[in-house]
C-alpha positions in Angstrom: 128.5 183.8 61.7 126.9 184.1 65.3 129.2 187.3 65.1 128.3 188.8 61.7 124.7 188.7 63.0 125.2 190.4 65.8 127.2 193.1 64.2 124.6 193.7 61.6 121.7 194.1 63.6 123.8 196.4 65.7 124.0 198.5 62.5 120.2 198.4 61.5 119.8 200.0 64.9 122.4 202.5 64.7 120.5 203.5 60.8 117.0 203.4 63.1 118.3 205.6 65.4 120.1 208.1 63.2 116.6 207.9 60.6 114.3 208.8 63.9 116.8 211.7 65.5 117.6 213.9 62.2 114.8 213.2 60.1 116.6 213.1 56.5 115.7 211.6 53.3 119.5 209.7 52.8 119.0 207.9 56.1 115.7 206.8 55.6 116.9 205.1 52.5 119.9 203.8 54.3 117.4 202.2 56.7 115.3 200.9 54.2 118.5 199.1 52.5 120.0 198.0 56.0 116.6 195.9 56.3 116.0 194.6 53.1 119.5 193.9 52.3 119.4 190.6 54.3 116.4 189.3 52.5 117.7 189.8 49.0 121.2 188.4 50.1 119.0 185.0 51.9 117.5 185.1 48.3 120.6 185.3 46.0 121.9 182.8 48.4 118.9 180.6 47.9 119.3 180.4 44.1 123.0 180.0 44.3 122.5 177.1 46.1 120.5 175.4 43.4 123.5 176.2 40.4 126.4 174.7 42.8 127.5 171.5 43.3 130.5 170.1 45.3 132.4 166.9 43.8 135.6 165.0 43.6 138.7 164.9 41.5 141.5 163.1 41.9 144.3 162.7 39.4 146.1 159.8 41.5 143.8 157.9 44.1 146.4 155.0 43.7 150.7 155.5 44.3 153.4 153.5 45.3 154.6 154.5 48.6 157.0 157.4 48.5 155.5 159.2 45.5 153.2 162.3 45.7 149.4 161.5 46.2 147.3 164.3 44.6 143.6 164.9 45.6 140.8 167.0 46.1 137.8 168.4 45.5 135.8 170.8 43.1 133.0 173.4 43.4 131.7 174.3 39.9 128.9 176.8 39.7 126.9 177.2 36.4 125.0 179.8 36.6 126.8 184.3 36.8 124.4 185.3 39.0 125.7 182.7 41.4 128.1 183.5 43.9 128.9 183.6 47.9 131.5 182.1 50.3 132.0 178.4 50.8 132.8 176.5 53.9 133.8 172.7 53.6 134.8 170.6 56.2 136.6 167.0 55.2 137.2 164.0 57.4 140.0 161.3 56.5 140.1 157.7 58.3 143.1 155.1 58.1 141.9 152.1 57.9 145.0 150.5 59.9 144.3 152.3 62.9 140.6 153.6 62.7 142.2 156.9 63.6 139.9 160.3 62.2 141.1 163.5 60.9 139.0 166.6 60.0 140.4 169.5 57.9 138.4 172.7 57.3 138.9 175.2 53.7 137.2 178.2 53.1 137.6 180.4 50.1 134.4 182.7 47.3 132.8 181.8 44.5 131.9 184.4 42.2 129.8 184.3 39.0 130.0 180.9 36.2 133.0 179.8 37.5 134.9 176.4 38.9 137.4 176.0 41.5 139.1 173.1 42.5 140.5 172.9 46.2 143.8 170.7 45.0 144.8 169.0 48.1 148.8 166.7 48.4 150.3 164.5 50.5 153.5 162.5 50.5 152.9 158.9 50.3 155.0 158.3 53.2 153.2 154.8 54.8 151.1 152.0 53.0 147.6 151.9 53.8 144.2 153.2 52.2 142.6 156.4 53.8 138.8 157.3 53.1 137.7 160.4 53.0 134.4 162.0 53.2 132.9 165.4 52.9 131.4 165.7 56.3 130.0 169.4 55.6 129.9 171.3 52.7 128.5 175.3 53.0 127.5 178.0 50.8 127.2 181.9 53.0 126.0 184.6 51.7 128.3 187.5 51.2 127.5 189.2 54.4 128.1 185.6 56.0 124.4 186.2 57.3 123.0 182.8 56.5 124.3 179.5 55.0 122.6 177.0 53.2 124.2 172.9 52.5 125.4 172.4 49.2 124.4 169.0 47.0 128.3 167.3 47.4 129.1 164.2 47.1 127.7 161.4 49.5 130.7 158.6 48.6 133.7 158.9 50.1 137.2 159.0 48.2 139.5 156.2 48.8 143.1 156.7 48.7 145.0 154.0 48.7 149.3 153.8 48.8 151.0 150.4 48.1 153.2 148.8 50.2 156.7 148.6 48.4 157.8 144.6 47.9 161.5 144.6 48.1 163.9 142.1 46.7 164.4 138.5 48.6 167.3 136.5 47.2 166.1 133.4 48.5 163.2 132.7 50.2 163.7 131.0 53.8 161.7 127.6 53.0 162.8 124.0 52.4 160.5 122.5 49.7 158.6 119.2 50.7 156.6 117.8 48.3 155.0 115.2 49.9 153.7 117.7 52.5 150.6 118.4 51.5 147.8 120.7 52.5 144.7 119.1 53.0 143.1 120.7 49.8 145.3 119.2 47.3 145.6 121.0 44.6 146.6 119.2 41.0 148.4 121.6 37.9 146.3 122.5 35.3 149.3 122.1 32.8 150.9 118.8 33.2 149.9 115.5 33.8 151.7 113.3 37.1 151.1 109.6 38.5 148.1 110.2 40.5 145.0 108.5 40.6 143.0 110.0 42.6 143.0 112.9 40.3 142.1 112.5 36.1 143.9 114.8 34.3 142.2 114.0 30.8 141.9 111.9 28.5 144.0 110.7 25.0 144.7 108.3 22.3 146.7 105.2 22.9 150.3 106.1 22.3 153.2 103.4 22.2 155.1 102.5 25.7 151.2 103.4 27.3 150.8 100.9 30.3 147.4 99.2 29.4 146.1 99.6 33.1 145.8 103.0 33.0 143.1 102.3 29.8 139.7 104.1 29.9 137.6 101.3 28.7 134.0 102.8 28.5 135.4 105.5 26.3 137.2 103.0 24.5 133.8 101.0 23.5 132.1 104.8 22.5 135.2 105.7 20.6 136.0 102.5 19.1 139.7 103.5 19.2 142.0 102.7 22.5 142.1 105.8 25.1 144.3 106.1 27.7 143.5 108.0 31.3 146.0 111.0 32.5 146.5 111.2 36.0 146.8 114.2 37.8 150.3 115.8 39.0 150.1 117.0 42.3 151.2 120.3 43.3 153.4 121.0 46.5 151.1 123.9 48.6 152.2 123.0 51.8 154.1 126.4 53.1 152.4 129.1 54.4 152.5 132.8 55.5 150.7 134.3 58.5 150.6 137.7 58.7 149.1 139.1 62.5 148.4 143.2 62.3 148.2 143.9 66.3 147.2 146.9 67.1 150.0 148.8 68.8 150.5 152.3 70.4 153.2 155.1 69.6 154.9 156.4 67.0 156.2 152.9 65.9 152.8 151.5 65.2 152.7 152.8 61.8 156.1 151.5 60.8 155.6 148.1 62.3 152.3 147.8 60.7 153.5 148.3 57.0 156.6 146.8 57.9 154.8 143.2 58.9 152.8 144.3 55.6 155.9 144.2 53.2 158.0 141.9 54.8 155.1 138.4 54.2 154.4 140.0 50.8 157.9 140.4 49.7 158.5 137.1 50.7 155.4 135.8 48.6 156.0 137.6 45.8 159.8 135.5 45.6 157.6 132.4 46.5 155.5 133.3 42.7 158.9 134.0 41.4 160.1 130.8 42.1 156.9 128.7 40.8 156.0 127.6 44.3 152.2 128.0 45.3 151.5 128.8 49.0 148.7 130.2 51.0 148.9 133.7 52.8 146.6 134.1 56.1 145.3 136.4 58.2 142.9 137.7 60.9 139.6 139.8 59.3 138.4 141.5 62.8 134.8 142.7 60.8 134.1 138.9 60.2 135.9 137.2 63.3 137.1 134.5 61.4 140.7 134.1 59.3 141.0 134.7 55.6 143.3 133.0 53.2 144.1 133.4 49.8 145.8 130.4 47.5 149.2 132.4 46.0 149.5 131.0 42.0 149.9 134.0 40.7 150.9 137.9 40.2 147.2 138.0 40.2 146.4 136.8 44.1 149.2 138.8 44.8 147.8 142.1 43.9 144.6 140.7 45.1 146.1 140.5 48.6 147.7 143.5 48.9 144.0 145.4 48.5 142.7 143.1 51.6 145.6 143.1 53.9 145.7 147.2 53.5 141.7 147.2 54.7 142.6 145.1 57.5 141.9 147.4 61.0 144.7 146.0 63.8 143.1 144.6 66.6 144.2 143.4 70.3 145.7 140.7 71.3 143.1 138.5 72.3 142.4 137.2 69.1 144.4 136.9 66.5 145.2 134.5 62.8 147.3 131.8 64.3 144.1 130.1 66.9 141.8 130.4 64.2 143.9 129.2 61.7 145.0 126.6 63.1 141.2 125.4 64.1 140.3 125.7 61.1 142.7 123.8 59.5 143.6 121.6 61.9 143.5 118.4 59.5 146.5 120.4 57.4 149.8 119.6 57.3 152.6 122.1 56.0 156.0 121.8 55.0 156.9 125.9 56.1 154.9 128.1 58.1 156.1 131.5 58.6 154.2 134.0 60.9 155.1 137.6 60.4 153.9 139.6 64.1 155.0 142.4 65.9 154.7 139.8 68.8 154.7 136.6 69.8 152.4 135.8 72.5 152.4 132.3 74.5 149.2 131.8 73.5 150.5 131.7 70.1 153.9 129.8 70.8 152.0 126.7 71.9 149.9 126.7 69.1 152.7 127.0 66.3 154.7 124.3 68.8 152.0 122.0 67.5 153.3 121.6 64.3 156.6 121.3 64.7 156.7 117.4 63.7 155.5 118.4 60.6 156.7 122.0 59.7 159.9 124.1 59.7 158.3 127.1 61.7 159.6 130.6 61.6 158.7 133.8 63.3 159.9 137.0 61.8 159.5 139.5 65.4 159.3 143.0 63.3 160.6 145.2 65.3 161.3 148.9 65.5 164.8 149.2 67.4 167.1 146.6 68.4 165.1 145.2 71.4 165.4 141.8 72.8 164.1 138.6 71.7 161.7 137.1 72.4 162.9 133.5 72.4 166.1 132.2 73.8 167.9 129.5 72.0 166.1 126.7 74.2 162.9 128.1 74.1 163.8 127.9 70.2 164.7 124.4 70.3 161.9 123.4 73.1 158.8 125.0 70.6 160.9 124.0 67.4 160.3 128.4 66.3 162.9 129.9 64.4 162.9 133.7 65.3 164.2 136.2 63.1 164.1 140.0 63.6 163.1 142.0 60.9 163.9 146.0 61.5 161.0 148.6 60.3 163.5 151.0 59.5 165.8 148.7 57.5 163.8 146.5 56.4 165.3 146.1 53.1 168.4 145.1 54.2 167.3 142.8 56.0 164.7 140.5 54.0 168.1 140.0 51.5 169.6 138.3 54.2 166.4 135.7 54.4 168.4 133.5 52.4 170.6 131.7 54.9 167.7 131.9 57.3 167.0 128.0 55.3 170.1 126.6 56.9 169.3 127.0 60.2 165.8 126.0 60.2 165.3 124.1 63.3 
């Protein structure tokens, strides 16, 4: 724009020089036109600004990985006299690593019209990306002046959902006697646990009289019986670690960690096994946990995990989770991470007396094992490598791992 101003200023000087030197009516008209044109152009630009708007549009903002993702910006002119050149600057930020990218677009609007900038990206990797309109400007036809347009301030959120791979058999061993500190009871079936009252009903032949509800019997004038609670096995926990990493393999390992944990969780839900899914939340400086009971919780967990920003190894889900839930005991602890630090190794081994410990090592290539066979026996942790490039095939074979749990 500065270049156009300098060139136009030289044009005005040339018109002034010719008008003085040759003293002709046509040259004077040219000089007057050159002087008044910027002012008229600025007034037209100001008029157009009031009648132009810049908004998001998106045909698909949430897609499965591998599908095309379409979104864009709509510029609407509400007057036939409005027009000019527009310049847009978009900034996007990936949630998991916080990296920002900027893109610039320009074009023109003429009269009453609707201009759509359609952008499309291939959803190769899962995650959440936020896009902002950092600047939206309209320039006059001479590109001497510019004004800021009324643009959408809220970001556009683009979500690429992870794939849930087939798991033939989850690598866990059920143990109905190992309940977590937060005991869970069935809402549909009665049991034999006197610590929880499932319901009250009238006496049926064969009921034990020691379960009679005498107070309610006196009020109802009929023999009422207590139905006791049925404790549910919620002794499996899946710990998801999202350590930050550099290099080309960082994105692949990140999404493989999430897909592996969610695929195992989905299989547990399919078999009716309640469990916990936990991860570290760097914004709060603490761990977060969901009790997975149905498909609704699964998709809720997907939304949370895709918004977690990767964090350094100085923090993590293992120390925060075990510190907060130290009174709970589990039968199966599944740890999904691209690395097993000495700190996490020592903390997890404290659970080996009660739980089967499995470390799912997310790798990009055929790297060396973190734990030797002697260390696996010493710490009570079974290591299983999941290659990001062939994750689907690796997850199919998880059923064999349950026979090798320590």
